C-alpha positions in Angstrom: -0.1 0.3 0.1 1.6 3.2 -1.2 1.3 6.5 -2.6 -2.2 7.7 -2.6 -3.7 4.4 -1.8 -1.6 4.4 1.7 -2.7 7.7 2.3 -6.6 7.0 1.5 -6.2 4.3 4.1 -4.7 6.3 6.7 -7.1 8.9 6.5 -9.8 6.3 6.8 -8.5 5.4 9.7 -8.0 8.7 11.1 -11.8 9.3 10.5 -13.1 6.2 11.8 -13.9 4.8 8.1 -11.9 1.8 8.8 -12.2 -1.4 11.5 -9.0 -2.0 13.3 -8.7 -5.7 13.9 -6.0 -7.1 16.4 -4.1 -10.2 15.2 -1.9 -10.9 18.1 -2.3 -13.3 20.6 -1.8 -11.8 24.4 1.3 -12.2 26.4 0.9 -13.9 29.7 2.4 -16.0 31.9 2.1 -19.9 31.2 1.1 -19.2 27.7 2.3 -21.6 24.8 6.1 -21.4 23.8 8.4 -24.0 21.9 11.1 -25.5 23.5 13.5 -24.2 21.8 13.2 -20.6 23.1 12.9 -19.0 26.5 9.1 -18.5 27.4 7.5 -15.0 28.7 7.3 -14.1 32.3 6.0 -10.9 33.8 5.8 -9.8 37.4 5.4 -6.4 39.0 8.6 -5.1 40.1 7.3 -2.1 41.9 3.8 -1.8 43.9 1.3 0.7 44.6 2.3 1.4 48.2 5.8 0.8 47.9 6.7 4.0 47.7 4.4 7.0 48.2 5.3 10.4 47.3 4.6 13.4 49.5 1.9 14.4 47.9 0.1 10.5 48.1 1.2 9.8 44.6 2.4 6.3 43.8 3.5 4.3 40.8 3.5 0.7 40.0 5.7 -0.9 37.2 6.8 -4.8 36.1 9.9 -6.8 35.1 9.2 -9.3 31.9 11.3 -11.6 30.1 10.7 -13.1 26.6 12.5 -14.6 23.8 12.0 -12.9 20.1 10.3 -15.8 19.2 7.6 -16.0 21.9 3.6 -15.3 21.6 3.0 -13.2 17.9 6.4 -12.5 16.6 8.4 -12.3 13.2 11.5 -13.8 12.0 14.2 -12.1 11.0 16.5 -13.5 7.9 19.1 -14.2 10.8 16.8 -16.8 12.5 17.7 -20.0 10.5 21.0 -20.9 8.6 21.5 -23.5 6.1 25.0 -25.5 5.7 26.2 -22.5 7.6 24.9 -19.8 5.5 22.1 -17.2 6.0 20.1 -15.6 3.1 22.2 -14.5 0.6 25.1 -16.5 1.0 26.3 -14.5 4.2 28.2 -16.6 6.7 26.4 -17.4 10.2 29.4 -17.6 12.2 30.7 -14.3 11.2 27.4 -12.5 11.1 26.8 -13.7 14.8 30.1 -12.7 16.0 30.2 -10.7 19.2 26.5 -11.7 20.2 24.5 -10.1 18.3 23.9 -10.3 14.1 25.9 -7.9 11.7 23.6 -8.8 8.9 19.9 -9.7 8.7 18.8 -8.5 12.2 15.5 -8.0 13.2 16.5 -4.0 13.8 17.0 -4.0 9.3 13.2 -5.0 9.2 11.4 -1.9 7.9 7.9 -1.6 9.5 5.0 -2.9 7.0 2.1 -1.0 5.8 0.6 -2.8 3.0 -2.1 -5.0 1.2 -2.7 -8.3 2.8 -4.6 -11.5 1.9 -6.0 -14.0 4.0 -6.5 -17.6 2.5 -8.9 -19.7 4.5 -7.5 -23.1 4.3 -9.7 -24.5 7.0 -13.1 -22.9 5.1 -12.2 -24.5 2.4 -12.5 -28.1 3.8 -15.7 -27.0 5.4 -14.0 -26.8 8.9 -13.2 -23.9 11.3 -9.9 -25.9 12.1 -7.7 -28.0 10.2 -6.7 -31.5 11.5 -3.7 -32.3 13.9 -0.6 -32.5 11.3 -2.4 -31.6 8.1 0.1 -30.6 5.6 -1.1 -27.4 3.6 -0.3 -27.8 0.0 0.1 -25.5 -2.9 -3.3 -26.6 -4.7 -4.6 -26.3 -1.4 -3.4 -22.3 -1.1 -4.7 -22.0 -4.9 -7.8 -23.0 -4.2 -8.3 -20.7 -1.3 -7.1 -18.0 -2.9 -9.8 -18.7 -6.1 -12.4 -19.3 -3.3 -11.5 -15.8 -1.7 -11.4 -13.9 -5.0 -7.8 -12.7 -4.1 -4.2 -13.3 -5.2 -1.0 -12.3 -3.1 1.2 -9.7 -4.6 4.3 -8.8 -4.7 5.7 -6.7 -1.7 2.8 -7.6 0.3 1.7 -10.1 3.1 -0.1 -13.5 2.9 -2.2 -14.7 5.6 -3.0 -18.5 6.2 -5.6 -19.5 8.6 -5.7 -23.2 9.9 -7.9 -22.6 12.9 -5.3 -24.1 15.3 -5.7 -20.7 17.6 -8.6 -22.4 18.9 -6.1 -24.1 21.6 -3.9 -21.0 22.5 -5.5 -21.4 26.0 -4.4 -25.1 25.8 -0.4 -25.1 25.3 0.2 -28.8 25.2 -2.8 -29.2 22.5 -1.5 -26.0 20.8 2.2 -27.4 20.6 0.8 -30.5 19.3 4.0 -32.5 19.8 2.3 -36.0 19.9 -0.4 -35.1 17.8 1.2 -32.8 15.3 0.1 -29.1 13.9 -1.4 -28.4 10.5 0.8 -26.1 8.3 2.5 -25.1 5.3 4.3 -27.9 3.4 7.5 -27.4 1.3 5.4 -27.0 -1.9 3.4 -24.3 -0.5 6.1 -22.3 0.6 7.3 -22.3 -2.7 3.8 -21.1 -4.2 4.2 -18.5 -1.7 7.7 -17.5 -2.7 6.7 -17.6 -6.3 4.2 -14.5 -5.6 7.1 -12.5 -4.2 5.3 -11.4 -0.7 7.4 -9.6 1.8 6.1 -11.9 4.4 3.6 -14.9 5.5 2.0 -15.7 8.4 -0.3 -18.2 10.2 -1.9 -19.1 13.5 0.3 -22.1 14.7 3.8 -21.5 16.6 5.9 -23.2 13.8 4.0 -21.7 10.6 5.0 -25.2 8.6 3.7 -28.5 9.0 4.5 -30.4 12.2 4.0 -34.0 11.8 2.9 -36.3 15.0 5.5 -37.1 17.5 8.4 -35.1 15.2 8.1 -31.6 17.1 10.5 -28.8 15.8 13.3 -31.1 14.6 13.4 -30.6 11.0 12.2 -27.2 9.4 12.3 -27.3 5.7 9.7 -24.3 5.3 11.7 -22.3 7.2 14.8 -22.6 5.4 12.9 -22.0 2.0 11.4 -18.7 3.0 14.3 -17.6 5.3 17.4 -18.8 3.9 16.7 -19.3 0.3 13.9 -16.7 -0.6 14.2 -14.0 2.2 10.5 -14.1 3.1 9.7 -13.3 6.9 7.6 -15.7 8.7 5.1 -14.5 11.4 3.9 -17.0 13.9 1.4 -17.4 16.3 -1.4 -14.8 15.0 -5.0 -14.8 16.0 -7.7 -14.7 12.8 -11.1 -14.8 14.2 -11.6 -11.2 14.0 -10.7 -11.6 10.2 -13.0 -14.8 9.5 -15.9 -13.3 11.4 -15.7 -10.5 9.1 -15.2 -12.7 6.2 -12.4 -10.4 5.4 -10.0 -11.7 2.4 -8.0 -8.4 1.7 -7.4 -5.5 3.8 -4.5 -3.1 4.8 -1.6 -4.3 7.1 0.2 -2.7 9.6 3.0 -4.5 11.3 6.4 -3.0 13.1 9.1 -5.2 14.6 11.0 -3.9 17.7 14.4 -2.4 16.8 16.5 -5.0 18.8 19.6 -4.7 17.4 21.0 -7.7 15.9 18.2 -9.6 17.0 16.9 -12.8 15.4 12.9 -11.9 16.0 10.4 -9.7 17.5 7.3 -9.7 19.4 4.8 -7.8 17.2 0.9 -6.6 17.4 -0.1 -7.2 13.7 -3.4 -4.9 12.8 -5.6 -5.3 9.8 -7.2 -2.2 8.5 -11.2 -3.2 7.2 -13.1 -1.2 5.3 -16.2 -0.5 7.0 
């Protein structure tokens, strides 16, 4: 979304002509987290009444810790390497020297203000949630796009609904290490890459298909997207607001935190729907 189209959308937001739909999961203690990453923890470090000012005022504040790939987040291109190389053939060992990435860090990812499309693969199958371990194929993405009457475009974001966020409040079910988790298969990843999109996102922990009992041991789609093609991945999104509105294309806003040399960042993506 650029030029006059972007300005028109922004003016519509400011005038109340657009509905803003939050696509992020809440950050809360005990929420699902991959064992590959440190989880989210928050506690009050200072409580009202710990210190009271002379005028009776008081303040509270918290401390929180989290990995960069926890909750709704976006992957930097430094997140995955293949045979020691990052996207563009950059040496991963050299790039991470000193404890932060000198190339492809999350701080190099510009904010996204663009068109996005939602491909509802669950609805394609007449369901509100795909079966555990289901691998989404390129043919299914193409069929979902035809059903929605949209086509992901160059420089845009494509979102894929599996319905799996229904298990968010049941971490073992959501992580699905025993049952598997639905997600993108390698041929579907190549379908996305062929459309020259900037990023793709879904409502699961790993974006790609996780077969039963395999966990996050092998991640071929991450290699295709991040290393081979330089396409960012957004995970743990929430699409109920979009599916309830039957939204298939909309304005999209996402801004990573500027964590210098980081491999990912929590985000709060927003969809802008015309009223």
